[in-house]
C-alpha positions in Angstrom: 9.8 -124.9 48.8 9.7 -126.9 52.0 9.0 -125.1 55.2 12.1 -126.9 56.6 15.1 -125.2 55.0 17.3 -122.2 55.2 15.6 -118.8 55.4 17.7 -116.1 53.8 17.4 -112.4 54.6 18.5 -109.2 53.0 22.2 -108.7 52.2 24.2 -107.9 55.3 21.5 -109.3 57.6 22.1 -112.4 59.7 20.5 -115.7 58.5 19.0 -118.2 60.8 19.2 -121.9 60.1 15.8 -123.5 59.9 17.0 -127.0 59.1 16.5 -130.2 60.9 19.4 -129.6 63.3 17.8 -126.3 64.4 14.4 -128.0 64.6 15.7 -130.9 66.8 17.7 -128.5 69.0 14.6 -126.3 69.5 12.4 -129.2 70.1 14.7 -130.5 72.9 16.0 -127.2 74.2 14.5 -127.7 77.7 16.3 -131.1 78.0 19.5 -129.6 76.6 19.5 -126.8 79.1 18.7 -129.1 82.0 21.5 -131.4 80.9 23.9 -128.5 80.8 22.9 -127.4 84.3 23.5 -131.0 85.6 26.9 -131.2 84.0 27.9 -127.8 85.4 26.7 -128.7 88.9 28.5 -132.0 89.0 31.6 -130.5 87.5 31.7 -127.7 90.0 31.2 -130.2 92.9 34.1 -132.4 91.6 36.4 -129.4 91.3 35.5 -128.2 94.7 36.0 -131.6 96.4 39.3 -132.2 94.6 40.7 -128.8 95.6 39.5 -129.2 99.2 40.9 -132.7 99.4 44.4 -131.7 98.1 44.5 -128.8 100.5 43.3 -130.8 103.5 45.5 -133.7 102.7 48.7 -131.7 103.1 48.2 -131.6 106.9 45.5 -134.2 107.6 44.3 -137.7 106.6 42.1 -137.6 103.5 39.8 -140.5 104.6 37.0 -137.9 105.0 36.9 -137.7 101.2 36.5 -141.4 100.6 32.7 -141.3 100.7 32.2 -138.3 98.4 34.7 -139.8 96.0 33.0 -143.1 95.8 29.5 -141.7 95.7 30.4 -139.3 92.9 31.8 -142.3 91.0 28.6 -144.2 91.5 26.6 -141.2 90.3 28.7 -141.1 87.1 28.2 -144.8 86.6 24.4 -144.2 86.8 24.5 -141.4 84.2 24.6 -143.8 81.2 21.5 -145.5 82.5 19.7 -142.1 82.9 20.8 -141.1 79.5 19.5 -144.2 77.8 16.2 -144.3 79.8 15.2 -140.7 79.8 16.9 -139.3 76.7 17.4 -142.2 74.3 14.2 -144.2 74.8 11.7 -141.3 74.5 13.5 -139.7 71.5 11.6 -141.6 68.9 9.0 -143.4 71.0 7.2 -140.2 72.0 6.9 -138.9 68.5 5.8 -142.2 67.1 3.3 -142.6 69.9 1.8 -139.2 69.4 2.1 -139.1 65.6 4.0 -135.8 65.5 6.6 -137.4 63.2 4.1 -137.3 60.4 4.4 -133.5 60.3 8.1 -133.7 59.4 7.7 -136.6 57.1 5.2 -134.7 55.0 7.8 -132.1 54.2 10.6 -132.7 51.7 12.7 -134.4 54.4 13.7 -138.0 54.0 13.2 -140.4 56.9 16.9 -141.3 57.1 17.8 -137.6 57.2 15.3 -137.0 59.9 16.6 -139.9 62.0 20.2 -138.8 61.7 19.3 -135.3 62.8 17.3 -136.6 65.7 20.2 -138.7 66.8 23.0 -136.3 66.2 22.1 -133.4 68.4 21.5 -135.3 71.7 24.3 -137.8 70.9 26.9 -134.9 70.6 25.5 -133.3 73.8 25.6 -136.4 76.0 29.0 -137.4 74.8 30.5 -134.0 75.3 28.9 -133.7 78.8 30.1 -137.1 79.8 33.6 -136.4 78.5 33.8 -133.3 80.7 32.7 -135.2 83.8 34.9 -138.2 83.2 37.9 -136.0 82.7 37.3 -134.1 85.9 36.6 -137.3 87.9 39.8 -138.9 86.5 41.7 -135.7 87.7 40.2 -136.1 91.1 40.8 -139.9 91.4 44.4 -139.6 90.3 45.0 -137.2 93.2 43.3 -139.5 95.7 44.4 -143.0 94.6 47.6 -142.9 96.6 45.6 -142.5 99.8 43.0 -145.2 98.9 45.2 -148.2 97.9 42.5 -150.6 99.2 40.1 -149.5 96.3 41.1 -151.5 93.3 41.2 -149.5 90.1 39.6 -152.3 88.1 36.3 -152.3 90.1 33.3 -150.4 88.8 34.3 -147.4 90.8 36.6 -145.9 89.6 37.1 -147.8 86.3 33.6 -147.1 84.8 33.7 -143.5 85.9 37.1 -142.5 84.6 38.9 -142.3 81.3 37.5 -143.0 77.8 35.6 -146.1 79.0 33.2 -143.8 81.0 32.6 -141.7 77.9 31.9 -144.6 75.6 29.1 -145.9 77.8 27.1 -142.7 77.1 26.6 -143.1 73.3 26.0 -146.8 73.7 23.2 -146.5 76.2 21.7 -143.6 74.3 21.6 -145.5 71.0 20.2 -148.6 72.8 17.4 -146.4 74.1 16.8 -144.8 70.7 16.6 -148.2 69.0 14.2 -149.5 71.7 12.0 -146.5 71.2 12.0 -146.8 67.5 11.1 -150.5 67.5 8.6 -150.5 70.3 7.0 -147.2 69.5 5.8 -146.8 73.1 7.7 -144.7 75.6 7.3 -146.7 78.9 8.1 -150.1 77.4 11.1 -148.6 75.6 12.3 -147.1 78.9 12.0 -150.4 80.7 13.8 -152.3 78.0 16.6 -149.7 77.9 17.0 -149.9 81.7 17.5 -153.6 81.5 19.7 -153.5 78.5 22.0 -150.8 79.9 22.3 -152.5 83.3 23.1 -155.8 81.5 25.8 -154.1 79.5 27.4 -152.6 82.6 27.2 -156.0 84.4 28.7 -157.8 81.4 31.6 -155.3 81.1 32.4 -155.7 84.8 32.5 -159.5 84.3 34.6 -159.3 81.2 37.1 -156.7 82.4 39.5 -159.1 84.3 39.9 -161.1 81.1 40.7 -158.2 78.8 44.4 -158.8 79.4 46.4 -161.7 80.8 47.1 -161.2 84.5 50.6 -161.1 85.7 51.7 -163.9 87.9 53.9 -163.0 90.9 55.6 -166.0 92.6 57.9 -166.3 95.6 59.3 -168.9 98.0 56.8 -170.0 100.7 59.0 -168.4 103.4 59.6 -165.2 101.5 57.5 -162.0 101.3 57.0 -160.0 98.1 58.1 -156.4 98.5 55.1 -154.0 98.9 56.1 -152.0 95.8 55.2 -155.0 93.6 51.6 -154.6 94.7 51.5 -150.8 94.6 48.6 -149.7 92.4 47.8 -153.3 91.4 44.4 -154.8 90.9 44.6 -158.0 92.9 42.2 -160.9 93.4 42.6 -162.6 90.0 43.8 -165.8 91.7 46.3 -167.1 94.1 47.6 -170.4 95.5 50.8 -172.6 95.4 53.2 -173.7 92.7 54.7 -177.2 92.6 58.3 -177.8 91.4 56.8 -178.6 88.0 55.0 -175.2 87.9 51.5 -176.6 88.5 49.1 -174.2 90.1 47.3 -175.4 93.3 44.5 -173.4 94.8 45.3 -172.1 98.2 42.1 -173.8 99.7 43.9 -177.1 99.4 45.8 -176.3 102.6 43.5 -173.8 104.2 42.3 -176.3 106.8 45.7 -176.7 108.3 45.6 -175.7 112.0 49.4 -175.3 112.7 52.6 -174.6 110.9 53.5 -178.3 111.0 50.2 -179.1 109.3 51.0 -176.5 106.7 54.4 -178.0 106.0 53.0 -181.5 105.7 50.3 -180.3 103.3 52.9 -178.5 101.2 55.1 -181.6 101.2 52.2 -183.8 100.1 51.3 -181.5 97.3 54.9 -180.8 96.3 54.5 -177.1 96.7 57.6 -175.0 97.2 56.3 -171.5 96.1 53.2 -169.5 96.3 51.8 -167.2 93.6 49.2 -164.5 93.0 47.7 -163.3 89.7 47.1 -159.6 89.4 46.8 -156.7 87.0 49.5 -154.1 87.5 48.8 -150.4 87.3 50.3 -150.4 83.8 47.3 -152.4 82.6 44.9 -149.6 83.4 45.1 -147.6 80.2 45.2 -150.5 77.8 42.1 -152.0 79.4 40.4 -148.6 79.3 40.9 -148.4 75.6 39.9 -152.0 75.1 36.6 -151.4 76.9 36.1 -148.2 75.0 36.5 -150.0 71.7 34.0 -152.7 72.8 31.4 -150.1 73.7 31.8 -148.1 70.5 31.7 -151.2 68.4 28.6 -152.3 70.2 27.0 -148.8 69.7 27.2 -149.3 65.9 24.7 -152.1 66.1 21.7 -150.1 67.4 22.7 -147.2 65.1 22.6 -149.4 62.0 19.4 -151.0 63.3 17.8 -147.6 63.5 18.8 -146.7 59.9 17.7 -150.0 58.6 14.4 -149.9 60.3 13.4 -146.4 59.3 14.1 -147.2 55.7 11.7 -150.2 55.8 8.9 -148.7 57.9 5.8 -147.5 56.1 4.5 -144.0 56.8 
């Protein structure tokens, strides 16, 4: 019988699992405990700040909480990078580099089973921890967003630190790191590649986000003002300018050099503009875009996972 199995004891006595999951959990117990401590510390900080902010805001201005709110969001955005570089990349690279994987492979344990067990334990841990922090930060942000209307919800903070989109980045970065370690078989090169890949993914998601849904176009006569409630909670900056009678869009820069109101009027007359417009994402786009980005990340995470399974089946001992 293999030394990696289930050890049964006398009837009535407890049994202890000695399978691969137990082995992986024991092998990485220090990292798991450290990760739990980090999650608890950040969670406690978020709860404390949120409770303090709500209590303080009843009688004072909450601007003092802007910096902690934004810095915590930046920390949560950095977590997927940390997960990929320091948890995902060394997961296989360190064992392949030192040769300790041979001990498990000489037992009656298939390589694919070994790989799945190695991936499953940290994957569940990082996803669960990230989900807790994302939920708490979303809870904090929802209480603060009314006071910080100048911070667009579609920017990296808070979008990448809230909701399911924040959670989905964790398994993606972890699996990217695991795949890099499995292919490169060296810890430091795998960490470097994972750092670049995860940063590239985050940059690409930020660039793609405005195009996930079609922006809403708000138009009005040149002399009229749009009521402020139209802009409440909106992510602005998708585009603005003027509309001709035929509906053609003209960038606002075409008349930006006008030095007086008469010059503006002449410019509008020359272009045939009678309205101005702005393209924006209303607050109602937040959750659909959250789930779209989540789907993109989870679909992308399948690629390194499948690559790991394919590679381990082809690799010689």
